[in-house]
C-alpha positions, 0 to 999 in steps of 0.5 A: 745541644742534646736538650736543644735537639730533643726540644726541636724534635718535640716541637716537630712532633707536636706540629705534625700531630696538630697538622694531622688532626687539622687534616682529619677534621674536615669543615662541616660546611665543606662541599660534598664530592659528587659524581653525577651519572645521567641518561640526559637527552631523553626525558627533560628532568635530567637537564633540570637535575644538572642545573640544580647540581650546578647551582648548589655550592654544597656540591663539588662536582668531580665529573659527569658520566653518561649512561644508557644508549648512545653515551657518546652523544649524551656526553656531547650534550653535557659538553655543550650544556657545560660550555654554555654556562661557563663550567667546562672545567667539569670533566665529562665521560661516556659510560657503557653504550647499550641498546636504546629503545627510547627517543633521544629527544634532545639529540639536535642540541647534542649534535651542535657540539663538535664530535670527539671521543670521550674518556671511559666513564667507568674508569673515571668513576673508579679512578675518582673513588681511588683518589677520594676513598670514602668521600664521594657521593654518586648521584645516579639518575639513569639506568645503572649500567655504569654502576653494574660495570664498575662493580664487576670491574672492581667491587672493592673499589666501588665499596669505597664510595661514601654513598649512592643517592639515586632516582629509581624504583617504584615501591608502592606508587606507580606512574601518575596517569589514568586512575585505577579502574572504577576508583577515580583519583586512585593511584596506580600500584607499583610499576616497573620504573624506567631506570630499573627496568632498563637494567634490572641486573644493575640495580640488583648488583648495587643493592648487593654491593654493600655501599650505603644507598638512598633511593628516591622512587616514583613514590616521592619524585612525581613532582610536576613543573606546571606552567607558571613555575616553568615560565618563571624559570624560562624568563630568568634569562641566565645562560643556565635557564636559556639551556633549559628553555632550549632543551625543554622545547626540543623535548616537547618537539621530540615526542608526542606522548607526554604532557607539557608539564614535565615531571621532575623525577631526577632533581629530587635525588639531587635535592636529597643530597643537599636537603634530606629534610625535604625527603625523609627516608625509611630503612627498607629491604628491597629486591629487584626482579627481572621484570624491573619491579622493586619490591619491599621484602622482610629482612635487614634493610639494604637501602634508605627509601624516601616514600613521600617528599615535601613537594612544595618545599622541593619546588621552592628550593629548585626555583630559588636555586635555578633562578638565582633568587634567595630560597624561602 
């Protein structure tokens, strides 16, 4: 009887060990756990970034948090978008509201969604990190007000993020536009980039947080969606591309200071989370000043920065995913 008991105990121990090992070894093709933090509703690139994330099986979206300005109205926009594409299962939370000087071009789309009170986005982010320590990629494609608040509220928990992949900053290349005076075709030098400019303190807090950071600045994200490719998306006729069509036309109608071809800044950050080969990163040490400039400085790297992307490869990837065709 004693030998039987010992044998059973050994079997139980071996089973427990094998189960533990199996649990510890995650399948290499398991979807990444991600949270998308977005200022959707002003520029149109956030809508394309969300579309790409929704069409990417490599990502398991734990939730979407809204950043900057009227975050409740932004949450309503996301809510309507998700309902229209059959993804109401994804939680939507409203982040820290802030002063907002930009035009909310897609507000009409948002206001068609019934009003309600959304959960606190910062609490949602921290609670998800606690539930999945070391496993979550935060894809931040707006001003970093929620990031700043999360770090201030619970820095130890924030450090348990797996990484932050973000669109923001301008290292060597400024915004596309008029060439440098006297130098036709020359690019502008670094500018205060919008996401950083709106909350420099948020960027400073993130760079000092100790979390691995992967940055897609203006240098690598100024990919323009020209007419032929844009119409390829809009003519696909899916619920997803129909939302992009509606939001694009509200964006066009909402402001008069942009070209018809949107610049797809934010989808580059989503792409990096899935296909880093399309935007190779360089280790740099960056600092952010109070005027919103992002400058490389000497010292140990505090971020991985993509300074040049494969624009053709990115566009092929985006079009294939959003229009549900096979990638090249």
